[in-house]
mmCIF entry with sequence, helices, sheets and N, C-alpha, C, O atoms, coordinates in Angstrom:
data_MODEL
# 
_entry.id   MODEL 
# 
_entity.id                         1 
_entity.type                       polymer 
_entity.pdbx_number_of_molecules   1 
# 
_entity_poly.entity_id                      1 
_entity_poly.type                           'polypeptide(L)' 
_entity_poly.nstd_linkage                   no 
_entity_poly.nstd_monomer                   no 
_entity_poly.pdbx_seq_one_letter_code       
;(UNK)(UNK)(UNK)(UNK)(UNK)(UNK)(UNK)(UNK)(UNK)(UNK)(UNK)(UNK)(UNK)(UNK)(UNK)(UNK)
(UNK)(UNK)(UNK)(UNK)(UNK)(UNK)(UNK)(UNK)(UNK)(UNK)(UNK)(UNK)(UNK)(UNK)(UNK)(UNK)
(UNK)(UNK)(UNK)(UNK)(UNK)(UNK)(UNK)(UNK)(UNK)(UNK)(UNK)(UNK)(UNK)
;
_entity_poly.pdbx_seq_one_letter_code_can   XXXXXXXXXXXXXXXXXXXXXXXXXXXXXXXXXXXXXXXXXXXXX 
_entity_poly.pdbx_strand_id                 A 
# 
loop_
_entity_poly_seq.entity_id 
_entity_poly_seq.num 
_entity_poly_seq.mon_id 
_entity_poly_seq.hetero 
1 1  UNK n 
1 2  UNK n 
1 3  UNK n 
1 4  UNK n 
1 5  UNK n 
1 6  UNK n 
1 7  UNK n 
1 8  UNK n 
1 9  UNK n 
1 10 UNK n 
1 11 UNK n 
1 12 UNK n 
1 13 UNK n 
1 14 UNK n 
1 15 UNK n 
1 16 UNK n 
1 17 UNK n 
1 18 UNK n 
1 19 UNK n 
1 20 UNK n 
1 21 UNK n 
1 22 UNK n 
1 23 UNK n 
1 24 UNK n 
1 25 UNK n 
1 26 UNK n 
1 27 UNK n 
1 28 UNK n 
1 29 UNK n 
1 30 UNK n 
1 31 UNK n 
1 32 UNK n 
1 33 UNK n 
1 34 UNK n 
1 35 UNK n 
1 36 UNK n 
1 37 UNK n 
1 38 UNK n 
1 39 UNK n 
1 40 UNK n 
1 41 UNK n 
1 42 UNK n 
1 43 UNK n 
1 44 UNK n 
1 45 UNK n 
# 
_struct_asym.id          A 
_struct_asym.entity_id   1 
# 
loop_
_struct_conf.conf_type_id 
_struct_conf.id 
_struct_conf.pdbx_PDB_helix_id 
_struct_conf.beg_label_comp_id 
_struct_conf.beg_label_asym_id 
_struct_conf.beg_label_seq_id 
_struct_conf.pdbx_beg_PDB_ins_code 
_struct_conf.end_label_comp_id 
_struct_conf.end_label_asym_id 
_struct_conf.end_label_seq_id 
_struct_conf.pdbx_end_PDB_ins_code 
_struct_conf.beg_auth_comp_id 
_struct_conf.beg_auth_asym_id 
_struct_conf.beg_auth_seq_id 
_struct_conf.end_auth_comp_id 
_struct_conf.end_auth_asym_id 
_struct_conf.end_auth_seq_id 
_struct_conf.pdbx_PDB_helix_class 
_struct_conf.details 
_struct_conf.pdbx_PDB_helix_length 
HELX_P HELX_P1 AA1 UNK A 2  ? UNK A 6  ? UNK A 2  UNK A 6  1 ? 5  
HELX_P HELX_P2 AA2 UNK A 20 ? UNK A 22 ? UNK A 20 UNK A 22 5 ? 3  
HELX_P HELX_P3 AA3 UNK A 23 ? UNK A 32 ? UNK A 23 UNK A 32 1 ? 10 
# 
_struct_conf_type.id          HELX_P 
_struct_conf_type.criteria    ? 
_struct_conf_type.reference   ? 
# 
_struct_sheet.id               AA1 
_struct_sheet.type             ? 
_struct_sheet.number_strands   2 
_struct_sheet.details          ? 
# 
_struct_sheet_order.sheet_id     AA1 
_struct_sheet_order.range_id_1   1 
_struct_sheet_order.range_id_2   2 
_struct_sheet_order.offset       ? 
_struct_sheet_order.sense        parallel 
# 
loop_
_struct_sheet_range.sheet_id 
_struct_sheet_range.id 
_struct_sheet_range.beg_label_comp_id 
_struct_sheet_range.beg_label_asym_id 
_struct_sheet_range.beg_label_seq_id 
_struct_sheet_range.pdbx_beg_PDB_ins_code 
_struct_sheet_range.end_label_comp_id 
_struct_sheet_range.end_label_asym_id 
_struct_sheet_range.end_label_seq_id 
_struct_sheet_range.pdbx_end_PDB_ins_code 
_struct_sheet_range.beg_auth_comp_id 
_struct_sheet_range.beg_auth_asym_id 
_struct_sheet_range.beg_auth_seq_id 
_struct_sheet_range.end_auth_comp_id 
_struct_sheet_range.end_auth_asym_id 
_struct_sheet_range.end_auth_seq_id 
AA1 1 UNK A 14 ? UNK A 19 ? UNK A 14 UNK A 19 
AA1 2 UNK A 38 ? UNK A 42 ? UNK A 38 UNK A 42 
# 
loop_
_atom_site.group_PDB 
_atom_site.id 
_atom_site.type_symbol 
_atom_site.label_atom_id 
_atom_site.label_alt_id 
_atom_site.label_comp_id 
_atom_site.label_asym_id 
_atom_site.label_entity_id 
_atom_site.label_seq_id 
_atom_site.pdbx_PDB_ins_code 
_atom_site.Cartn_x 
_atom_site.Cartn_y 
_atom_site.Cartn_z 
_atom_site.occupancy 
_atom_site.B_iso_or_equiv 
_atom_site.pdbx_formal_charge 
_atom_site.auth_seq_id 
_atom_site.auth_comp_id 
_atom_site.auth_asym_id 
_atom_site.auth_atom_id 
_atom_site.pdbx_PDB_model_num 
ATOM 1   N N  . UNK A 1 1  ? 8.945   11.484  10.776  1.00 0.00 ? 1  UNK A N  1 
ATOM 2   C CA . UNK A 1 1  ? 8.482   11.166  9.453   1.00 0.00 ? 1  UNK A CA 1 
ATOM 3   C C  . UNK A 1 1  ? 7.086   11.742  9.214   1.00 0.00 ? 1  UNK A C  1 
ATOM 4   O O  . UNK A 1 1  ? 6.796   12.284  8.148   1.00 0.00 ? 1  UNK A O  1 
ATOM 5   N N  . UNK A 1 2  ? 6.249   11.614  10.208  1.00 0.00 ? 2  UNK A N  1 
ATOM 6   C CA . UNK A 1 2  ? 4.854   12.112  10.097  1.00 0.00 ? 2  UNK A CA 1 
ATOM 7   C C  . UNK A 1 2  ? 4.863   13.610  9.821   1.00 0.00 ? 2  UNK A C  1 
ATOM 8   O O  . UNK A 1 2  ? 4.038   14.103  9.052   1.00 0.00 ? 2  UNK A O  1 
ATOM 9   N N  . UNK A 1 3  ? 5.790   14.340  10.442  1.00 0.00 ? 3  UNK A N  1 
ATOM 10  C CA . UNK A 1 3  ? 5.864   15.769  10.248  1.00 0.00 ? 3  UNK A CA 1 
ATOM 11  C C  . UNK A 1 3  ? 6.235   16.113  8.818   1.00 0.00 ? 3  UNK A C  1 
ATOM 12  O O  . UNK A 1 3  ? 5.699   17.061  8.246   1.00 0.00 ? 3  UNK A O  1 
ATOM 13  N N  . UNK A 1 4  ? 7.163   15.339  8.230   1.00 0.00 ? 4  UNK A N  1 
ATOM 14  C CA . UNK A 1 4  ? 7.566   15.578  6.854   1.00 0.00 ? 4  UNK A CA 1 
ATOM 15  C C  . UNK A 1 4  ? 6.424   15.279  5.863   1.00 0.00 ? 4  UNK A C  1 
ATOM 16  O O  . UNK A 1 4  ? 6.256   15.983  4.867   1.00 0.00 ? 4  UNK A O  1 
ATOM 17  N N  . UNK A 1 5  ? 5.654   14.238  6.148   1.00 0.00 ? 5  UNK A N  1 
ATOM 18  C CA . UNK A 1 5  ? 4.529   13.903  5.306   1.00 0.00 ? 5  UNK A CA 1 
ATOM 19  C C  . UNK A 1 5  ? 3.479   14.981  5.395   1.00 0.00 ? 5  UNK A C  1 
ATOM 20  O O  . UNK A 1 5  ? 2.933   15.398  4.374   1.00 0.00 ? 5  UNK A O  1 
ATOM 21  N N  . UNK A 1 6  ? 3.179   15.453  6.621   1.00 0.00 ? 6  UNK A N  1 
ATOM 22  C CA . UNK A 1 6  ? 2.201   16.489  6.805   1.00 0.00 ? 6  UNK A CA 1 
ATOM 23  C C  . UNK A 1 6  ? 2.607   17.796  6.192   1.00 0.00 ? 6  UNK A C  1 
ATOM 24  O O  . UNK A 1 6  ? 1.750   18.559  5.746   1.00 0.00 ? 6  UNK A O  1 
ATOM 25  N N  . UNK A 1 7  ? 3.926   18.088  6.156   1.00 0.00 ? 7  UNK A N  1 
ATOM 26  C CA . UNK A 1 7  ? 4.453   19.290  5.556   1.00 0.00 ? 7  UNK A CA 1 
ATOM 27  C C  . UNK A 1 7  ? 4.510   19.198  4.026   1.00 0.00 ? 7  UNK A C  1 
ATOM 28  O O  . UNK A 1 7  ? 4.814   20.186  3.358   1.00 0.00 ? 7  UNK A O  1 
ATOM 29  N N  . UNK A 1 8  ? 4.221   18.025  3.478   1.00 0.00 ? 8  UNK A N  1 
ATOM 30  C CA . UNK A 1 8  ? 4.272   17.828  2.030   1.00 0.00 ? 8  UNK A CA 1 
ATOM 31  C C  . UNK A 1 8  ? 5.668   17.623  1.485   1.00 0.00 ? 8  UNK A C  1 
ATOM 32  O O  . UNK A 1 8  ? 5.875   17.695  0.274   1.00 0.00 ? 8  UNK A O  1 
ATOM 33  N N  . UNK A 1 9  ? 6.635   17.366  2.360   1.00 0.00 ? 9  UNK A N  1 
ATOM 34  C CA . UNK A 1 9  ? 8.035   17.181  1.925   1.00 0.00 ? 9  UNK A CA 1 
ATOM 35  C C  . UNK A 1 9  ? 8.305   15.729  1.518   1.00 0.00 ? 9  UNK A C  1 
ATOM 36  O O  . UNK A 1 9  ? 9.279   15.427  0.828   1.00 0.00 ? 9  UNK A O  1 
ATOM 37  N N  . UNK A 1 10 ? 7.428   14.857  1.959   1.00 0.00 ? 10 UNK A N  1 
ATOM 38  C CA . UNK A 1 10 ? 7.560   13.421  1.608   1.00 0.00 ? 10 UNK A CA 1 
ATOM 39  C C  . UNK A 1 10 ? 6.151   12.944  1.177   1.00 0.00 ? 10 UNK A C  1 
ATOM 40  O O  . UNK A 1 10 ? 5.158   13.203  1.858   1.00 0.00 ? 10 UNK A O  1 
ATOM 41  N N  . UNK A 1 11 ? 6.098   12.260  0.058   1.00 0.00 ? 11 UNK A N  1 
ATOM 42  C CA . UNK A 1 11 ? 4.870   11.735  -0.414  1.00 0.00 ? 11 UNK A CA 1 
ATOM 43  C C  . UNK A 1 11 ? 4.884   10.219  -0.346  1.00 0.00 ? 11 UNK A C  1 
ATOM 44  O O  . UNK A 1 11 ? 5.863   9.589   -0.746  1.00 0.00 ? 11 UNK A O  1 
ATOM 45  N N  . UNK A 1 12 ? 3.840   9.645   0.142   1.00 0.00 ? 12 UNK A N  1 
ATOM 46  C CA . UNK A 1 12 ? 3.693   8.210   0.232   1.00 0.00 ? 12 UNK A CA 1 
ATOM 47  C C  . UNK A 1 12 ? 2.717   7.788   -0.853  1.00 0.00 ? 12 UNK A C  1 
ATOM 48  O O  . UNK A 1 12 ? 1.568   8.228   -0.843  1.00 0.00 ? 12 UNK A O  1 
ATOM 49  N N  . UNK A 1 13 ? 3.137   6.956   -1.778  1.00 0.00 ? 13 UNK A N  1 
ATOM 50  C CA . UNK A 1 13 ? 2.271   6.498   -2.866  1.00 0.00 ? 13 UNK A CA 1 
ATOM 51  C C  . UNK A 1 13 ? 1.609   5.160   -2.466  1.00 0.00 ? 13 UNK A C  1 
ATOM 52  O O  . UNK A 1 13 ? 2.285   4.179   -2.159  1.00 0.00 ? 13 UNK A O  1 
ATOM 53  N N  . UNK A 1 14 ? 0.292   5.160   -2.481  1.00 0.00 ? 14 UNK A N  1 
ATOM 54  C CA . UNK A 1 14 ? -0.421  3.953   -2.193  1.00 0.00 ? 14 UNK A CA 1 
ATOM 55  C C  . UNK A 1 14 ? -1.009  3.425   -3.501  1.00 0.00 ? 14 UNK A C  1 
ATOM 56  O O  . UNK A 1 14 ? -1.668  4.157   -4.239  1.00 0.00 ? 14 UNK A O  1 
ATOM 57  N N  . UNK A 1 15 ? -0.766  2.177   -3.767  1.00 0.00 ? 15 UNK A N  1 
ATOM 58  C CA . UNK A 1 15 ? -1.295  1.535   -4.999  1.00 0.00 ? 15 UNK A CA 1 
ATOM 59  C C  . UNK A 1 15 ? -2.745  1.090   -4.749  1.00 0.00 ? 15 UNK A C  1 
ATOM 60  O O  . UNK A 1 15 ? -3.659  1.438   -5.495  1.00 0.00 ? 15 UNK A O  1 
ATOM 61  N N  . UNK A 1 16 ? -2.923  0.303   -3.663  1.00 0.00 ? 16 UNK A N  1 
ATOM 62  C CA . UNK A 1 16 ? -4.264  -0.217  -3.366  1.00 0.00 ? 16 UNK A CA 1 
ATOM 63  C C  . UNK A 1 16 ? -4.319  -0.723  -1.928  1.00 0.00 ? 16 UNK A C  1 
ATOM 64  O O  . UNK A 1 16 ? -3.319  -1.170  -1.366  1.00 0.00 ? 16 UNK A O  1 
ATOM 65  N N  . UNK A 1 17 ? -5.504  -0.639  -1.355  1.00 0.00 ? 17 UNK A N  1 
ATOM 66  C CA . UNK A 1 17 ? -5.770  -1.207  -0.012  1.00 0.00 ? 17 UNK A CA 1 
ATOM 67  C C  . UNK A 1 17 ? -6.575  -2.482  -0.215  1.00 0.00 ? 17 UNK A C  1 
ATOM 68  O O  . UNK A 1 17 ? -7.629  -2.477  -0.850  1.00 0.00 ? 17 UNK A O  1 
ATOM 69  N N  . UNK A 1 18 ? -6.055  -3.575  0.337   1.00 0.00 ? 18 UNK A N  1 
ATOM 70  C CA . UNK A 1 18 ? -6.688  -4.892  0.283   1.00 0.00 ? 18 UNK A CA 1 
ATOM 71  C C  . UNK A 1 18 ? -7.277  -5.270  1.585   1.00 0.00 ? 18 UNK A C  1 
ATOM 72  O O  . UNK A 1 18 ? -6.739  -4.930  2.639   1.00 0.00 ? 18 UNK A O  1 
ATOM 73  N N  . UNK A 1 19 ? -8.394  -5.982  1.544   1.00 0.00 ? 19 UNK A N  1 
ATOM 74  C CA . UNK A 1 19 ? -8.972  -6.587  2.737   1.00 0.00 ? 19 UNK A CA 1 
ATOM 75  C C  . UNK A 1 19 ? -8.271  -7.886  2.991   1.00 0.00 ? 19 UNK A C  1 
ATOM 76  O O  . UNK A 1 19 ? -7.517  -8.368  2.145   1.00 0.00 ? 19 UNK A O  1 
ATOM 77  N N  . UNK A 1 20 ? -8.517  -8.477  4.180   1.00 0.00 ? 20 UNK A N  1 
ATOM 78  C CA . UNK A 1 20 ? -7.862  -9.730  4.520   1.00 0.00 ? 20 UNK A CA 1 
ATOM 79  C C  . UNK A 1 20 ? -8.271  -10.834 3.528   1.00 0.00 ? 20 UNK A C  1 
ATOM 80  O O  . UNK A 1 20 ? -7.484  -11.731 3.226   1.00 0.00 ? 20 UNK A O  1 
ATOM 81  N N  . UNK A 1 21 ? -9.492  -10.755 3.039   1.00 0.00 ? 21 UNK A N  1 
ATOM 82  C CA . UNK A 1 21 ? -9.986  -11.761 2.057   1.00 0.00 ? 21 UNK A CA 1 
ATOM 83  C C  . UNK A 1 21 ? -9.240  -11.620 0.735   1.00 0.00 ? 21 UNK A C  1 
ATOM 84  O O  . UNK A 1 21 ? -9.197  -12.582 -0.032  1.00 0.00 ? 21 UNK A O  1 
ATOM 85  N N  . UNK A 1 22 ? -8.649  -10.461 0.433   1.00 0.00 ? 22 UNK A N  1 
ATOM 86  C CA . UNK A 1 22 ? -7.957  -10.269 -0.797  1.00 0.00 ? 22 UNK A CA 1 
ATOM 87  C C  . UNK A 1 22 ? -6.425  -10.473 -0.706  1.00 0.00 ? 22 UNK A C  1 
ATOM 88  O O  . UNK A 1 22 ? -5.695  -10.138 -1.639  1.00 0.00 ? 22 UNK A O  1 
ATOM 89  N N  . UNK A 1 23 ? -5.954  -11.025 0.423   1.00 0.00 ? 23 UNK A N  1 
ATOM 90  C CA . UNK A 1 23 ? -4.520  -11.174 0.640   1.00 0.00 ? 23 UNK A CA 1 
ATOM 91  C C  . UNK A 1 23 ? -3.807  -11.943 -0.450  1.00 0.00 ? 23 UNK A C  1 
ATOM 92  O O  . UNK A 1 23 ? -2.658  -11.642 -0.774  1.00 0.00 ? 23 UNK A O  1 
ATOM 93  N N  . UNK A 1 24 ? -4.493  -12.964 -1.037  1.00 0.00 ? 24 UNK A N  1 
ATOM 94  C CA . UNK A 1 24 ? -3.904  -13.730 -2.105  1.00 0.00 ? 24 UNK A CA 1 
ATOM 95  C C  . UNK A 1 24 ? -3.613  -12.844 -3.322  1.00 0.00 ? 24 UNK A C  1 
ATOM 96  O O  . UNK A 1 24 ? -2.538  -12.940 -3.914  1.00 0.00 ? 24 UNK A O  1 
ATOM 97  N N  . UNK A 1 25 ? -4.559  -11.987 -3.694  1.00 0.00 ? 25 UNK A N  1 
ATOM 98  C CA . UNK A 1 25 ? -4.411  -11.097 -4.823  1.00 0.00 ? 25 UNK A CA 1 
ATOM 99  C C  . UNK A 1 25 ? -3.273  -10.098 -4.541  1.00 0.00 ? 25 UNK A C  1 
ATOM 100 O O  . UNK A 1 25 ? -2.497  -9.782  -5.444  1.00 0.00 ? 25 UNK A O  1 
ATOM 101 N N  . UNK A 1 26 ? -3.168  -9.597  -3.296  1.00 0.00 ? 26 UNK A N  1 
ATOM 102 C CA . UNK A 1 26 ? -2.122  -8.681  -2.940  1.00 0.00 ? 26 UNK A CA 1 
ATOM 103 C C  . UNK A 1 26 ? -0.739  -9.331  -3.065  1.00 0.00 ? 26 UNK A C  1 
ATOM 104 O O  . UNK A 1 26 ? 0.206   -8.711  -3.552  1.00 0.00 ? 26 UNK A O  1 
ATOM 105 N N  . UNK A 1 27 ? -0.638  -10.552 -2.631  1.00 0.00 ? 27 UNK A N  1 
ATOM 106 C CA . UNK A 1 27 ? 0.598   -11.293 -2.729  1.00 0.00 ? 27 UNK A CA 1 
ATOM 107 C C  . UNK A 1 27 ? 0.965   -11.543 -4.218  1.00 0.00 ? 27 UNK A C  1 
ATOM 108 O O  . UNK A 1 27 ? 2.128   -11.439 -4.607  1.00 0.00 ? 27 UNK A O  1 
ATOM 109 N N  . UNK A 1 28 ? -0.013  -11.860 -4.995  1.00 0.00 ? 28 UNK A N  1 
ATOM 110 C CA . UNK A 1 28 ? 0.211   -12.045 -6.420  1.00 0.00 ? 28 UNK A CA 1 
ATOM 111 C C  . UNK A 1 28 ? 0.743   -10.748 -7.080  1.00 0.00 ? 28 UNK A C  1 
ATOM 112 O O  . UNK A 1 28 ? 1.673   -10.812 -7.885  1.00 0.00 ? 28 UNK A O  1 
ATOM 113 N N  . UNK A 1 29 ? 0.184   -9.617  -6.758  1.00 0.00 ? 29 UNK A N  1 
ATOM 114 C CA . UNK A 1 29 ? 0.627   -8.362  -7.311  1.00 0.00 ? 29 UNK A CA 1 
ATOM 115 C C  . UNK A 1 29 ? 2.063   -8.013  -6.892  1.00 0.00 ? 29 UNK A C  1 
ATOM 116 O O  . UNK A 1 29 ? 2.836   -7.483  -7.690  1.00 0.00 ? 29 UNK A O  1 
ATOM 117 N N  . UNK A 1 30 ? 2.406   -8.309  -5.652  1.00 0.00 ? 30 UNK A N  1 
ATOM 118 C CA . UNK A 1 30 ? 3.764   -8.056  -5.207  1.00 0.00 ? 30 UNK A CA 1 
ATOM 119 C C  . UNK A 1 30 ? 4.741   -8.859  -6.049  1.00 0.00 ? 30 UNK A C  1 
ATOM 120 O O  . UNK A 1 30 ? 5.805   -8.356  -6.411  1.00 0.00 ? 30 UNK A O  1 
ATOM 121 N N  . UNK A 1 31 ? 4.401   -10.075 -6.359  1.00 0.00 ? 31 UNK A N  1 
ATOM 122 C CA . UNK A 1 31 ? 5.272   -10.954 -7.110  1.00 0.00 ? 31 UNK A CA 1 
ATOM 123 C C  . UNK A 1 31 ? 5.489   -10.529 -8.542  1.00 0.00 ? 31 UNK A C  1 
ATOM 124 O O  . UNK A 1 31 ? 6.430   -11.010 -9.174  1.00 0.00 ? 31 UNK A O  1 
ATOM 125 N N  . UNK A 1 32 ? 4.676   -9.662  -9.082  1.00 0.00 ? 32 UNK A N  1 
ATOM 126 C CA . UNK A 1 32 ? 4.818   -9.250  -10.497 1.00 0.00 ? 32 UNK A CA 1 
ATOM 127 C C  . UNK A 1 32 ? 5.908   -8.178  -10.669 1.00 0.00 ? 32 UNK A C  1 
ATOM 128 O O  . UNK A 1 32 ? 6.383   -7.972  -11.786 1.00 0.00 ? 32 UNK A O  1 
ATOM 129 N N  . UNK A 1 33 ? 6.303   -7.509  -9.613  1.00 0.00 ? 33 UNK A N  1 
ATOM 130 C CA . UNK A 1 33 ? 7.280   -6.410  -9.643  1.00 0.00 ? 33 UNK A CA 1 
ATOM 131 C C  . UNK A 1 33 ? 6.792   -5.264  -10.515 1.00 0.00 ? 33 UNK A C  1 
ATOM 132 O O  . UNK A 1 33 ? 7.608   -4.443  -10.934 1.00 0.00 ? 33 UNK A O  1 
ATOM 133 N N  . UNK A 1 34 ? 5.498   -5.169  -10.808 1.00 0.00 ? 34 UNK A N  1 
ATOM 134 C CA . UNK A 1 34 ? 4.929   -4.065  -11.578 1.00 0.00 ? 34 UNK A CA 1 
ATOM 135 C C  . UNK A 1 34 ? 4.088   -3.120  -10.741 1.00 0.00 ? 34 UNK A C  1 
ATOM 136 O O  . UNK A 1 34 ? 3.239   -2.401  -11.268 1.00 0.00 ? 34 UNK A O  1 
ATOM 137 N N  . UNK A 1 35 ? 4.323   -3.123  -9.443  1.00 0.00 ? 35 UNK A N  1 
ATOM 138 C CA . UNK A 1 35 ? 3.510   -2.329  -8.514  1.00 0.00 ? 35 UNK A CA 1 
ATOM 139 C C  . UNK A 1 35 ? 4.204   -0.970  -8.273  1.00 0.00 ? 35 UNK A C  1 
ATOM 140 O O  . UNK A 1 35 ? 5.374   -0.934  -7.892  1.00 0.00 ? 35 UNK A O  1 
ATOM 141 N N  . UNK A 1 36 ? 3.500   0.118   -8.489  1.00 0.00 ? 36 UNK A N  1 
ATOM 142 C CA . UNK A 1 36 ? 4.021   1.460   -8.137  1.00 0.00 ? 36 UNK A CA 1 
ATOM 143 C C  . UNK A 1 36 ? 3.281   1.848   -6.890  1.00 0.00 ? 36 UNK A C  1 
ATOM 144 O O  . UNK A 1 36 ? 2.051   1.863   -6.864  1.00 0.00 ? 36 UNK A O  1 
ATOM 145 N N  . UNK A 1 37 ? 4.029   2.162   -5.852  1.00 0.00 ? 37 UNK A N  1 
ATOM 146 C CA . UNK A 1 37 ? 3.427   2.538   -4.567  1.00 0.00 ? 37 UNK A CA 1 
ATOM 147 C C  . UNK A 1 37 ? 3.276   1.364   -3.652  1.00 0.00 ? 37 UNK A C  1 
ATOM 148 O O  . UNK A 1 37 ? 3.693   0.249   -3.968  1.00 0.00 ? 37 UNK A O  1 
ATOM 149 N N  . UNK A 1 38 ? 2.680   1.617   -2.519  1.00 0.00 ? 38 UNK A N  1 
ATOM 150 C CA . UNK A 1 38 ? 2.589   0.559   -1.500  1.00 0.00 ? 38 UNK A CA 1 
ATOM 151 C C  . UNK A 1 38 ? 1.259   -0.163  -1.610  1.00 0.00 ? 38 UNK A C  1 
ATOM 152 O O  . UNK A 1 38 ? 0.244   0.425   -1.986  1.00 0.00 ? 38 UNK A O  1 
ATOM 153 N N  . UNK A 1 39 ? 1.278   -1.443  -1.277  1.00 0.00 ? 39 UNK A N  1 
ATOM 154 C CA . UNK A 1 39 ? 0.058   -2.204  -1.127  1.00 0.00 ? 39 UNK A CA 1 
ATOM 155 C C  . UNK A 1 39 ? -0.205  -2.299  0.372   1.00 0.00 ? 39 UNK A C  1 
ATOM 156 O O  . UNK A 1 39 ? 0.692   -2.609  1.156   1.00 0.00 ? 39 UNK A O  1 
ATOM 157 N N  . UNK A 1 40 ? -1.425  -2.031  0.747   1.00 0.00 ? 40 UNK A N  1 
ATOM 158 C CA . UNK A 1 40 ? -1.794  -1.994  2.151   1.00 0.00 ? 40 UNK A CA 1 
ATOM 159 C C  . UNK A 1 40 ? -2.793  -3.083  2.441   1.00 0.00 ? 40 UNK A C  1 
ATOM 160 O O  . UNK A 1 40 ? -3.745  -3.283  1.687   1.00 0.00 ? 40 UNK A O  1 
ATOM 161 N N  . UNK A 1 41 ? -2.574  -3.798  3.549   1.00 0.00 ? 41 UNK A N  1 
ATOM 162 C CA . UNK A 1 41 ? -3.551  -4.818  3.975   1.00 0.00 ? 41 UNK A CA 1 
ATOM 163 C C  . UNK A 1 41 ? -4.314  -4.293  5.144   1.00 0.00 ? 41 UNK A C  1 
ATOM 164 O O  . UNK A 1 41 ? -3.732  -4.068  6.205   1.00 0.00 ? 41 UNK A O  1 
ATOM 165 N N  . UNK A 1 42 ? -5.614  -4.085  4.991   1.00 0.00 ? 42 UNK A N  1 
ATOM 166 C CA . UNK A 1 42 ? -6.484  -3.537  6.030   1.00 0.00 ? 42 UNK A CA 1 
ATOM 167 C C  . UNK A 1 42 ? -7.109  -4.679  6.785   1.00 0.00 ? 42 UNK A C  1 
ATOM 168 O O  . UNK A 1 42 ? -7.970  -5.385  6.259   1.00 0.00 ? 42 UNK A O  1 
ATOM 169 N N  . UNK A 1 43 ? -6.679  -4.867  8.023   1.00 0.00 ? 43 UNK A N  1 
ATOM 170 C CA . UNK A 1 43 ? -7.151  -5.984  8.843   1.00 0.00 ? 43 UNK A CA 1 
ATOM 171 C C  . UNK A 1 43 ? -8.452  -5.650  9.557   1.00 0.00 ? 43 UNK A C  1 
ATOM 172 O O  . UNK A 1 43 ? -9.063  -6.539  10.150  1.00 0.00 ? 43 UNK A O  1 
ATOM 173 N N  . UNK A 1 44 ? -8.889  -4.418  9.521   1.00 0.00 ? 44 UNK A N  1 
ATOM 174 C CA . UNK A 1 44 ? -10.102 -4.040  10.219  1.00 0.00 ? 44 UNK A CA 1 
ATOM 175 C C  . UNK A 1 44 ? -11.387 -4.272  9.434   1.00 0.00 ? 44 UNK A C  1 
ATOM 176 O O  . UNK A 1 44 ? -12.456 -4.356  10.038  1.00 0.00 ? 44 UNK A O  1 
ATOM 177 N N  . UNK A 1 45 ? -11.320 -4.378  8.120   1.00 0.00 ? 45 UNK A N  1 
ATOM 178 C CA . UNK A 1 45 ? -12.502 -4.542  7.289   1.00 0.00 ? 45 UNK A CA 1 
ATOM 179 C C  . UNK A 1 45 ? -12.936 -5.966  7.313   1.00 0.00 ? 45 UNK A C  1 
ATOM 180 O O  . UNK A 1 45 ? -13.924 -6.322  6.670   1.00 0.00 ? 45 UNK A O  1 
# 
């Protein structure tokens, strides 16, 4: 899969990266069904 992404044959759409403190907002957005792309939870920040 990584090779396809690097070759530009597959595109991954990211909507937003959330911090752990923003997990409630991320969960709320998932529940609206109006999200285009992936929501990412960054546990390192």
